[in-house]
C-alpha positions as semicolon CSV with decimal commas, in nm:
position;residue;x (nm);y (nm);z (nm)
1;M;12,300;1,462;-1,205
2;E;12,079;1,591;-1,481
3;F;11,854;1,841;-1,457
4;E;11,600;2,043;-1,629
5;F;11,424;2,409;-1,601
6;M;11,102;2,421;-1,519
7;T;10,857;2,549;-1,719
8;I;10,501;2,607;-1,688
9;D;10,395;2,304;-1,868
10;T;10,705;2,092;-1,681
11;P;10,500;1,770;-1,557
12;L;10,632;1,731;-1,206
13;P;10,791;1,378;-1,105
14;P;10,628;1,250;-0,815
15;C;10,563;1,415;-0,518
16;M;10,452;1,387;-0,125
17;P;10,227;1,645;-0,013
18;L;10,278;1,837;0,288
19;P;10,059;2,120;0,445
20;R;10,167;2,460;0,467
21;A;10,093;2,456;0,837
22;A;10,337;2,150;0,938
23;L;10,606;2,400;0,818
24;R;10,562;2,586;1,104
25;L;10,526;2,308;1,351
26;P;10,802;2,329;1,621
27;I;10,928;2,007;1,438
28;S;11,217;1,843;1,345
29;S;11,302;1,830;0,948
30;T;11,319;1,451;0,995
31;A;10,959;1,463;1,172
32;K;10,805;1,685;0,867
33;V;10,978;1,459;0,567
34;M;10,827;1,122;0,787
35;Y;10,471;1,315;0,783
36;S;10,474;1,451;0,481
37;R;10,551;1,020;0,362
38;L;10,303;0,894;0,615
39;L;10,066;1,148;0,440
40;D;10,146;1,008;0,087
41;A;10,124;0,596;0,190
42;A;9,753;0,703;0,353
43;L;9,655;0,882;-0,004
44;T;9,799;0,589;-0,190
45;A;9,813;0,280;0,041
46;G;9,597;0,337;0,286
47;V;9,326;0,071;0,424
48;E;9,001;0,176;0,580
49;D;8,870;0,079;0,947
50;A;8,528;0,023;1,051
51;N;8,494;0,403;1,028
52;R;8,589;0,455;0,673
53;I;8,907;0,645;0,839
54;L;9,206;0,547;0,645
55;F;9,571;0,444;0,752
56;V;9,867;0,297;0,743
57;R;10,062;0,007;0,902
58;F;10,425;0,116;0,854
59;P;10,672;-0,126;1,048
60;I;10,956;0,124;1,201
61;M;11,245;-0,121;1,002
62;E;11,062;-0,028;0,696
63;L;11,020;0,345;0,796
64;S;11,354;0,352;0,888
65;A;11,489;0,252;0,548
66;T;11,223;0,456;0,402
67;L;11,377;0,771;0,510
68;S;11,731;0,642;0,537
69;R;11,738;0,724;0,926
70;S;11,817;0,508;1,214
71;P;11,535;0,312;1,431
72;M;11,593;0,535;1,695
73;T;11,548;0,854;1,546
74;V;11,243;0,732;1,354
75;K;11,099;0,650;1,677
76;R;11,202;0,994;1,784
77;S;10,990;1,200;1,519
78;L;10,707;0,947;1,570
79;N;10,656;1,050;1,950
80;E;10,709;1,458;1,769
81;L;10,398;1,363;1,545
82;E;10,182;1,267;1,800
83;H;10,267;1,495;2,036
84;A;10,191;1,751;1,789
85;G;9,859;1,604;1,685
86;L;9,930;1,506;1,334
87;I;9,940;1,114;1,405
88;M;9,796;0,929;1,601
89;R;9,899;0,531;1,655
90;V;9,692;0,267;1,801
91;R;9,879;0,003;1,924
92;Q;9,754;-0,376;1,786
93;G;9,913;-0,750;1,921
94;V;10,260;-0,812;2,032
95;G;10,470;-0,816;1,650
96;E;10,226;-0,639;1,496
97;P;10,282;-0,271;1,382
98;N;10,060;0,031;1,500
99;H;9,809;0,138;1,276
100;I;9,926;0,528;1,234
101;Y;9,657;0,769;1,144
102;T;9,778;1,063;0,999
103;L;9,554;1,355;1,092
104;I;9,521;1,661;0,867
105;P;9,583;2,048;1,039
106;G;9,275;2,230;1,136
107;K;9,180;2,535;0,949
108;E;9,246;2,722;1,225
109;D;9,651;2,552;1,231
110;S;9,645;2,732;0,847
111;A;9,512;3,020;0,859
112;H;9,813;3,233;0,802
113;E;9,939;3,141;0,508
């Protein structure tokens, strides 16, 4: 693997955002990486709903391939994120992927950074 040392002028390769508050949440590492990927997708390719709120459509199999995880692991991580209040899934019709809204942790969640 080729590498280079980082200097103050080194441009970063494409990166995904991850709020610091998410690091302290009691969720799995897979869920944290998934949250970062969903947040990135919302920022780069999100679709606005009628209220101008961004959401993504990310089918389970596509998310599974993107993260190199099984569909069951993806479903479990989505449940973790939903229970942690980091995403909201809105069910669509049969055979349609859910609309996934990526929620941002509140200021009170990041007060101790």
